[in-house]
N, C-alpha and C positions, 0 to 999 in steps of 0.2 A: 605534255607541254610544261615547261618549267614556269614556276610562278614568278612574275616580274616584280622587281623592287620599285619603290616609289619614284626614284630618280629616272629609271628607264621609262616609266609610264608618263612622267611629265614631258618627256621629249616627243611623245606621240601626238598625232593630230586627233581631234575629237571623234572623227569617223572611225579611226583605227581603235580608239578606246572603246567605242560602242561595239565593234566587232569582237574585241577581246572579252568584253563583258558578256556577250551572248555565248561565246565559247566556254567561258568559265561556268556560266549558269548551266549549260548543257552537261558539262563535266560533273557538276554537283549531283546531277540526277544519275550519273553512271559511276558512282564511287565504287571502287573495287575493294581489295583486301587491305589497302594501306590505311591505317587508322589516323595518320596525320593529314591525309589529303583533304578531308572535309574542312578542317580548320584552316589550312593554308588557302583553300579556295575561297572560303568566306572572307578571309582577310584581303585577298586580292580583289574580290568583288567590292568590298567596302572601300578600298583604295581608289578603284576606278570610279565608283559613284561619287566619292569625295571630289576627285579631280573634275568630273563633269559638272558637279554643282558649283565648284569654284569658278569655272569658266562662265557659267550662266550668270553668276552674281557679280563677277568682276566688271568694273566700269570699262566701257569700250574705249579703244585707243583714240577715236575721233573726238570724244567728249573731253572737254577741259575740266579739271577739278573745279568745284564750286568755290568762289572767292567771295568774301564779304565786300560788298560795294560801298557800304556806308559804315562810318565809324559810329560807335555808340556815343551819344551826347554825354558831356561831362555832367556829373551830378552837382547840383547846387549845394553849397554848404548851408546848413541850418544853424542859426544862432540861438 
């Protein structure tokens, strides 16, 4: 399986990202003779975990951003 780039991963749904994460973790255990494969897999796993964490921490679409309802009172000038 080719290692996906971040732009390709961003287009996937969270459940598909979880499936790919499991696949890459299994592949890490079965690394063959290719010396670059473990590094590439670690990077792909990190990318996927980053995307999953971003989705968890991102504000939900239904929630409106917080707005200040009150203005700060003006400071009185001291003579």
